[in-house]
N, C-alpha and C positions, 0 to 999 in steps of 0.2 A: 124214646129211641124220634118219637116224630120230632119235637124243641133242638131234638142235636142235630138232625139229617135237615134242620132245617136253616138250623146255623143261625138260630136265638137261645138256647142254653150252649157255652161253651168248659165242657170235663175236662177241668185238671187234672184227676187220675181213675183211676176207678182204685177200690176198695177190696179185691181179690187176691192174693197167693202170686196171681203173674196176670198179664195182661190177656185181655180178655180179648177170642175171636174174631167179637161180634165190631171191635174197639182194636184192631193190630197198632192205632198210630196213638194210641192215649195209655202214660205208663203209669205203669200196679204200686198203685201210695210204698208199696216195700222199699223201692229205689231210690226213691227218696228220703223216706223212717226205716228203714228199715227193721224186718219185723210183724211192722204193722198191719194187717185181715180186719175184715170189720165186714164182714157175708153173712147173706141174710142165704137161708135154706128152704125148702120146700120137701113134704113128703108124707107120706102115710102112713099111716099108725095104725097096728092091729092090736090087740089083748096080749098080755103076755098069753104064751100056752098054743098059739091059735094052733091047728096041726101045718108040719113041717109042706105036707105034699101040697095044702090046698094056701098056707099061705108062697110058698112057690110058685102055682099057678096063677095066684097073685101080684105078685112080681113080676115074671113070663108078659102077660098080656097090660101090663102100668107100662115093664119096659116097650115093647111092642108097637102102642099107642105113643108113649113121649119121639117115638124116631121118627112117626110117617113126618110128609113132608111138609101136609099142612096145616101141625100143631106145633114141628119145627120150626114152621113160621113164621104160626104167630108168636108162637117164642122169644124168637128174636125181635119182636119185632115190638115186644117193651122189656129187650134189654137180656131176654135173664139166654142162657144155656142150661140144655139138660148132659148132666151129665153124669147120669149111667151107673151109678155109684149099684152094691147089689144091698141086700137089705143087711151081710157084717162090715158092709163101709161104709154104711149111712149109718151104722149107730157106734161105727171105732170117732166122724164124722160130730158128729152131736155130747159123744164124751168129751172128744175135743175140744169141741165149744164150750163144756159145762166148763173145762178144766181152766179155761185161754179165760170166761169169763167170772169167773169164782178170782181167781187169783187180783185181775184186774179192779178187781168191788177188793177184796181185802184188801188192793195198795194201796187206792186212792180214799179206803177211810167210806166206802159207800151204807149206810144204810135205811132200813126199809117207811123213818120215821122222822 
């Protein structure tokens, strides 16, 4: 973001499914290439079978922290937005990403060797 703000870098597009609230004048890539989306994500993962009460407590605290103005400001300075997804939504996003990239790998014939 500092380079964008300084004018030393010109953004052509953001790769999320829609324009970023942080950069509303920068188009989303899928405005030109329909269906294009390549986003990054960050999250906290826990072992399967974690006590639901503890999972909810962790989620509540992380959500509270991520919504703190100083945290939101730091993230915005890095060009990041907190989507506030719950555990179920986050899991669904991960599965969707997995399907999307598996299809791309298959279509392009990419192999690990």
